[in-house]
MIVO-381633 format. One line per 5 residues: their letters; for each residue x, y, z of N, C-alpha, C. Coordinates in Angstrom, 2 decimals, padded with zeros to 5 digits. Example, Ala and Ser with C-alpha at 12.3 -4.5 7.8 and 13.67 -1.06 7.14 Angstrom:
residues 2
AS> 013.19 -005.69 007.80 012.30 -004.50 007.80 013.20 -003.30 007.80  012.85 -002.25 007.08 013.67 -001.06 007.14 012.90 000.03 007.87 $
//
This chain:
residues 68
MATGF> -017.76 -004.73 -011.07 -016.39 -005.12 -010.77 -015.79 -004.11 -009.79  -015.13 -004.61 -008.79 -014.50 -003.74 -007.80 -013.26 -003.08 -008.41  -013.07 -001.82 -008.10 -011.93 -001.09 -008.65 -010.82 -000.88 -007.61  -011.13 -001.07 -006.35 -010.13 -000.84 -005.32 -009.98 000.63 -004.96  -010.90 001.47 -005.45 -010.78 002.91 -005.21 -010.70 003.24 -003.72 $
GFKRA> -011.58 002.65 -002.92 -011.58 002.95 -001.48 -010.30 002.51 -000.81  -009.78 001.36 -001.21 -008.53 000.85 -000.64 -007.38 001.79 -000.97  -007.30 002.20 -002.23 -006.23 003.11 -002.65 -006.33 004.44 -001.93  -007.56 004.94 -001.79 -007.77 006.20 -001.10 -007.32 006.09 000.36  -007.65 004.99 001.00 -007.25 004.80 002.40 -005.73 004.73 002.54 $
KHTIR> -005.06 004.01 001.63 -003.60 003.91 001.70 -002.94 005.29 001.54  -003.45 006.07 000.60 -002.86 007.40 000.37 -003.18 008.36 001.51  -004.32 008.17 002.16 -004.65 008.98 003.34 -003.66 008.70 004.45  -003.36 007.44 004.68 -002.39 007.08 005.71 -001.01 007.63 005.36  -000.63 007.50 004.10 000.67 008.02 003.67 000.76 009.53 003.88 $
GLNRS> -000.30 010.26 003.53 -000.31 011.71 003.71 -000.27 012.11 005.17  -001.02 011.41 006.00 -001.02 011.70 007.44 000.37 011.48 008.03  001.01 010.38 007.67 002.35 010.11 008.19 003.37 011.11 007.68  003.25 011.48 006.44 004.19 012.47 005.88 004.03 013.82 006.60  002.79 014.22 006.82 002.55 015.48 007.54 003.10 015.42 008.96 $
AAIEF> 002.90 014.29 009.63 003.42 014.15 010.99 004.94 014.18 010.99  005.58 013.55 010.02 007.04 013.56 009.94 007.57 014.97 009.72  006.91 015.73 008.88 007.33 017.11 008.62 007.15 017.96 009.86  006.02 017.79 010.53 005.72 018.62 011.70 006.59 018.28 012.90  006.81 016.99 013.15 007.49 016.59 014.38 008.94 016.18 014.20 $
GSRGV> 009.40 016.07 012.95 010.78 015.66 012.68 011.81 016.59 013.30  011.54 017.86 013.32 012.49 018.82 013.89 012.64 018.65 015.40  011.72 017.93 016.01 011.79 017.67 017.46 012.33 016.27 017.76  012.85 015.63 016.74 013.44 014.31 016.94 012.47 013.15 016.92  011.24 013.41 016.51 010.24 012.34 016.47 010.30 011.67 015.10 $
RVNEL> 010.42 010.36 015.09 010.41 009.60 013.83 009.00 009.07 013.59  008.60 009.09 012.35 007.27 008.58 011.98 007.47 007.51 010.91  006.94 006.34 011.18 007.04 005.22 010.25 005.65 004.73 009.90  005.55 004.05 008.77 004.27 003.46 008.39 004.52 002.08 007.80  003.56 001.23 007.98 003.59 -000.11 007.41 002.26 -000.30 006.72 $
QPGVI> 002.32 -000.59 005.43 001.09 -000.77 004.67 001.12 -002.11 003.97  -000.05 -002.72 003.82 -000.11 -004.03 003.16 000.22 -003.92 001.68  000.73 -005.00 001.15 000.96 -005.08 -000.28 -000.25 -005.68 -000.96  -000.01 -006.48 -001.97 -001.08 -007.11 -002.72 -001.50 -008.39 -002.00  -002.79 -008.54 -001.74 -003.34 -009.71 -001.07 -004.18 -010.49 -002.07 $
DTEMT> -004.06 -011.80 -002.04 -004.82 -012.67 -002.94 -006.29 -012.68 -002.52  -007.13 -012.00 -003.29 -008.56 -011.90 -003.02 -009.32 -012.13 -004.34  -010.64 -012.13 -004.26 -011.45 -012.25 -005.48 -011.12 -011.12 -006.46  -010.91 -009.92 -005.93 -010.63 -008.78 -006.79 -009.30 -008.96 -007.53  -008.26 -009.44 -006.85 -006.98 -009.62 -007.51 -006.97 -010.85 -008.42 $
QANPE> -007.79 -011.85 -008.08 -007.87 -013.04 -008.92 -008.55 -012.75 -010.26  -009.34 -011.69 -010.31 -010.02 -011.31 -011.55 -009.02 -010.82 -012.60  -007.83 -010.39 -012.18 -006.82 -009.89 -013.10 -005.44 -010.39 -012.64  -005.17 -011.69 -012.75 -003.93 -012.23 -012.21 -002.66 -011.68 -012.85  -002.70 -011.38 -014.15 -001.51 -010.83 -014.81 -001.19 -009.43 -014.29 $
GTQRV> -002.23 -008.61 -014.16 -002.03 -007.26 -013.64 -001.59 -007.27 -012.19  -002.16 -008.17 -011.43 -001.78 -008.29 -010.01 -000.32 -008.67 -009.89  000.13 -009.63 -010.67 001.53 -010.05 -010.60 002.45 -008.94 -011.09  002.01 -008.18 -012.09 002.82 -007.05 -012.59 003.03 -006.03 -011.48  001.96 -005.75 -010.72 002.07 -004.82 -009.58 003.05 -005.37 -008.56 $
ADTGI> 002.94 -006.66 -008.25 003.85 -007.28 -007.29 005.29 -007.22 -007.79  005.50 -007.46 -009.08 006.85 -007.46 -009.65 007.49 -006.08 -009.65  006.69 -005.05 -009.82 007.27 -003.71 -009.94 007.22 -002.88 -008.67  006.33 -003.22 -007.74 006.17 -002.35 -006.57 006.41 -002.99 -005.22  006.75 -004.28 -005.21 006.94 -004.98 -003.95 008.32 -005.64 -003.97 $
PMRRV> 009.18 -005.31 -003.01 010.54 -005.85 -003.03 010.60 -007.39 -003.08  009.70 -008.08 -002.38 009.73 -009.54 -002.38 009.07 -010.15 -003.62  008.42 -009.31 -004.42 007.79 -009.72 -005.69 006.84 -010.91 -005.53  005.98 -010.84 -004.52 005.03 -011.92 -004.34 003.69 -011.36 -003.87  002.65 -012.12 -004.12 001.31 -011.78 -003.68 001.06 -012.54 -002.39 $
DTG> 000.64 -011.84 -001.34 000.38 -012.46 -000.05 -000.91 -013.25 -000.10  -000.95 -014.37 000.55 -002.15 -015.20 000.58 -003.02 -014.91 001.79  -002.63 -013.92 002.57 -003.44 -013.51 003.71 -003.14 -014.34 004.87 $
//
């Protein structure tokens, strides 16, 4: 069963990189933004639909699972 470990690691890597860039360059007026995907309807998320919807309900403002 897929755990999503690599996906989570990649998302947090991007978040850390952007945070570091914001700290380093913010004093020079540079803004750093990031856009990351939410929950996507895949085989992995279909294996646990209740948990997937709970994540969407608590961590995504639109409270929905994207169909890709």
